[in-house]
C-alpha positions as a Python dict, from the first residue, in 0.01 Angstrom:
ca = {
    (1, 'M'): (0, 0, 0),
    (2, 'S'): (-54, -321, 198),
    (3, 'G'): (-254, -274, 515),
    (4, 'K'): (30, -450, 699),
    (5, 'E'): (286, -187, 611),
    (6, 'A'): (337, 148, 778),
    (7, 'T'): (223, 422, 540),
    (8, 'I'): (139, 792, 537),
    (9, 'D'): (-145, 1032, 473),
    (10, 'F'): (-103, 1397, 377),
    (11, 'V'): (-321, 1691, 275),
    (12, 'L'): (-292, 1862, -65),
    (13, 'P'): (-444, 2211, -81),
    (14, 'G'): (-682, 2299, -361),
    (15, 'T'): (-752, 2060, -651),
    (16, 'W'): (-510, 1790, -768),
    (17, 'W'): (-532, 1500, -1013),
    (18, 'R'): (-386, 1159, -929),
    (19, 'I'): (-218, 968, -1210),
    (20, 'A'): (-227, 591, -1158),
    (21, 'L'): (123, 440, -1180),
    (22, 'D'): (19, 73, -1194),
    (23, 'S'): (141, 29, -1553),
    (24, 'E'): (237, 228, -1862),
    (25, 'E'): (-116, 180, -1995),
    (26, 'K'): (-269, 306, -1668),
    (27, 'V'): (-46, 613, -1685),
    (28, 'R'): (-162, 686, -2039),
    (29, 'Q'): (-529, 637, -1951),
    (30, 'S'): (-507, 854, -1639),
    (31, 'A'): (-331, 1132, -1831),
    (32, 'Q'): (-596, 1124, -2103),
    (33, 'A'): (-878, 1129, -1846),
    (34, 'M'): (-713, 1427, -1677),
    (35, 'S'): (-683, 1622, -2003),
    (36, 'R'): (-1053, 1559, -2082),
    (37, 'N'): (-1154, 1664, -1732),
    (38, 'W'): (-946, 1982, -1738),
    (39, 'L'): (-997, 2089, -2100),
    (40, 'G'): (-1331, 1935, -2189),
    (41, 'R'): (-1419, 1734, -2500),
    (42, 'S'): (-1449, 2012, -2758),
    (43, 'D'): (-1305, 1921, -3099),
    (44, 'E'): (-1132, 2259, -3109),
    (45, 'L'): (-921, 2159, -2808),
    (46, 'A'): (-826, 1812, -2933),
    (47, 'A'): (-467, 1915, -3006),
    (48, 'A'): (-433, 2085, -2667),
    (49, 'R'): (-570, 1774, -2491),
    (50, 'A'): (-328, 1549, -2677),
    (51, 'D'): (-35, 1775, -2594),
    (52, 'L'): (-127, 1799, -2225),
    (53, 'S'): (-186, 1426, -2183),
    (54, 'A'): (141, 1343, -2362),
    (55, 'R'): (346, 1576, -2141),
    (56, 'V'): (180, 1454, -1823),
    (57, 'A'): (217, 1089, -1923),
    (58, 'K'): (587, 1144, -1992),
    (59, 'A'): (647, 1292, -1646),
    (60, 'A'): (434, 1030, -1469),
    (61, 'E'): (595, 742, -1659),
    (62, 'A'): (938, 869, -1550),
    (63, 'A'): (815, 854, -1190),
    (64, 'R'): (677, 502, -1243),
    (65, 'L'): (1004, 376, -1390),
    (66, 'A'): (1182, 521, -1085),
    (67, 'N'): (955, 305, -864),
    (68, 'G'): (717, 588, -780),
    (69, 'Q'): (401, 483, -594),
    (70, 'D'): (181, 789, -656),
    (71, 'F'): (187, 1091, -888),
    (72, 'Y'): (-24, 1407, -852),
    (73, 'L'): (-65, 1722, -1058),
    (74, 'S'): (-192, 2050, -917),
    (75, 'R'): (-479, 2214, -1100),
    (76, 'E'): (-566, 2494, -857),
    (77, 'L'): (-420, 2572, -517),
    (78, 'M'): (-720, 2796, -457),
    (79, 'S'): (-1006, 2917, -673),
    (80, 'G'): (-863, 3066, -992),
    (81, 'V'): (-498, 3018, -890),
    (82, 'G'): (-329, 2751, -1099),
    (83, 'V'): (30, 2643, -1034),
    (84, 'P'): (227, 2400, -1256),
    (85, 'L'): (339, 2163, -981),
    (86, 'S'): (371, 1786, -964),
    (87, 'L'): (424, 1555, -669),
    (88, 'A'): (567, 1205, -687),
    (89, 'V'): (567, 975, -385),
    (90, 'Y'): (841, 714, -349),
    (91, 'W'): (926, 453, -86),
    (92, 'P'): (1300, 391, -141),
    (93, 'V'): (1476, 120, 55),
    (94, 'L'): (1738, 273, 284),
    (95, 'P'): (1993, 104, 509),
    (96, 'V'): (1878, 78, 869),
    (97, 'G'): (2136, 247, 1091),
    (98, 'P'): (2148, 278, 1470),
    (99, 'S'): (2013, 635, 1455),
    (100, 'R'): (1678, 519, 1312),
    (101, 'A'): (1577, 365, 1644),
    (102, 'G'): (1658, 685, 1831),
    (103, 'Y'): (1516, 1033, 1843),
    (104, 'P'): (1378, 1148, 1504),
    (105, 'R'): (1627, 1434, 1487),
    (106, 'S'): (1917, 1190, 1512),
    (107, 'A'): (1779, 986, 1225),
    (108, 'A'): (1737, 1300, 1015),
    (109, 'E'): (2092, 1416, 1089),
    (110, 'S'): (2231, 1079, 985),
    (111, 'L'): (2041, 1083, 655),
    (112, 'A'): (2128, 1448, 586),
    (113, 'A'): (2498, 1373, 634),
    (114, 'S'): (2473, 1087, 383),
    (115, 'L'): (2290, 1304, 130),
    (116, 'R'): (2540, 1589, 162),
    (117, 'G'): (2816, 1345, 75),
    (118, 'T'): (2666, 1261, -265),
    (119, 'E'): (2749, 1427, -597),
    (120, 'N'): (2518, 1719, -682),
    (121, 'A'): (2370, 1699, -333),
    (122, 'G'): (2176, 2025, -365),
    (123, 'E'): (2061, 2225, -65),
    (124, 'V'): (2015, 1978, 221),
    (125, 'E'): (1835, 2100, 533),
    (126, 'I'): (1679, 1938, 837),
    (127, 'L'): (1336, 2078, 916),
    (128, 'D'): (1190, 2107, 1264),
    (129, 'S'): (948, 1831, 1356),
    (130, 'D'): (860, 1682, 1693),
    (131, 'A'): (697, 1373, 1544),
    (132, 'Y'): (951, 1244, 1289),
    (133, 'G'): (1270, 1334, 1106),
    (134, 'V'): (1234, 1558, 800),
    (135, 'V'): (1516, 1621, 555),
    (136, 'R'): (1451, 1863, 268),
    (137, 'V'): (1665, 1864, -46),
    (138, 'V'): (1638, 2140, -307),
    (139, 'H'): (1780, 2122, -659),
    (140, 'E'): (1765, 2391, -925),
    (141, 'Q'): (1815, 2250, -1274),
    (142, 'E'): (1912, 2470, -1565),
    (143, 'Q'): (1674, 2443, -1857),
    (144, 'A'): (1823, 2265, -2156),
    (145, 'K'): (1837, 2491, -2460),
    (146, 'E'): (1661, 2237, -2681),
    (147, 'I'): (1367, 2205, -2438),
    (148, 'S'): (1087, 2458, -2441),
    (149, 'T'): (947, 2601, -2119),
    (150, 'E'): (620, 2415, -2178),
    (151, 'D'): (798, 2078, -2183),
    (152, 'D'): (1016, 2138, -1878),
    (153, 'F'): (865, 1970, -1571),
    (154, 'G'): (1166, 1973, -1345),
    (155, 'R'): (1370, 2289, -1313),
    (156, 'L'): (1299, 2322, -942),
    (157, 'L'): (1298, 1995, -748),
    (158, 'I'): (1210, 1983, -380),
    (159, 'S'): (1225, 1653, -196),
    (160, 'Y'): (1121, 1564, 157),
    (161, 'W'): (1257, 1253, 326),
    (162, 'L'): (1030, 1156, 617),
    (163, 'I'): (1179, 932, 883),
    (164, 'N'): (967, 760, 1144),
    (165, 'P'): (1195, 581, 1395),
    (166, 'L'): (924, 317, 1443),
    (167, 'S'): (909, 224, 1075),
    (168, 'L'): (1157, 68, 834),
    (169, 'R'): (985, 247, 545),
    (170, 'T'): (1108, 593, 446),
    (171, 'P'): (869, 787, 221),
    (172, 'L'): (1003, 1051, -15),
    (173, 'L'): (780, 1334, -138),
    (174, 'S'): (928, 1490, -452),
    (175, 'F'): (783, 1812, -594),
    (176, 'S'): (870, 1945, -938),
    (177, 'T'): (789, 2281, -1101),
    (178, 'P'): (930, 2518, -1365),
    (179, 'L'): (857, 2817, -1137),
    (180, 'V'): (1214, 2881, -1025),
    (181, 'P'): (1147, 3256, -973),
    (182, 'L'): (888, 3157, -712),
    (183, 'K'): (1128, 2930, -526),
    (184, 'N'): (1054, 3072, -180),
    (185, 'E'): (679, 3046, -230),
    (186, 'I'): (704, 2688, -361),
    (187, 'L'): (928, 2596, -68),
    (188, 'A'): (672, 2736, 175),
    (189, 'L'): (400, 2534, 1),
    (190, 'G'): (604, 2214, 7),
    (191, 'D'): (693, 2264, 373),
    (192, 'S'): (327, 2316, 452),
    (193, 'I'): (224, 1994, 275),
    (194, 'A'): (505, 1796, 440),
    (195, 'S'): (389, 1923, 780),
    (196, 'T'): (48, 1757, 727),
    (197, 'V'): (198, 1408, 699),
    (198, 'S'): (61, 1155, 945),
    (199, 'W'): (161, 793, 982),
    (200, 'R'): (-59, 487, 990),
    (201, 'A'): (124, 207, 1170),
    (202, 'G'): (150, -143, 1029),
    (203, 'D'): (229, -470, 1197),
    (204, 'A'): (488, -492, 1470),
    (205, 'G'): (717, -649, 1212),
    (206, 'E'): (747, -308, 1047),
    (207, 'A'): (891, -145, 1357),
    (208, 'A'): (1262, -72, 1359),
    (209, 'R'): (1458, -286, 1600),
}
């Protein structure tokens, strides 16, 4: 991000791999580097590396084409505990309404109302935050019969809209995992990560008026 734009930092627990979304070629190279790092260079694992990098590249490329800025994959949340979880970071352009310049809760309520009015809105909830507005949206997608479990990256989607009344930019953290049976645990993890978000202010021109 430009140093003149308001942006965010957040903390990811455990070990994650960042896939560069600069171009389709960068996505492919990052996915291949990840598969080599995670699975090693043994000839016996060549097919497994190719399969992993292809699946990761497919998911990351989808995020890139949707104007994603960053894409991360969890390797371990703690030593020996692996969880198939991805995180895409977006900065969608949203209309600037009067509520944005007010208390963060007001901004969150305005956005939540808009989201609830959309088709397939999912579970929309405003989370408690004293610093900024947080709107969480949860979708559970049924697995297509022709898709195997190994190829399904998005059965449980959890998105966090983060609204800072002093910024025109609205980041969106979007988590994806096939672990629908662990929905409550994944929600707790996502909430925890969203709670670590901190803002770095840009120029005064970025402030909402």
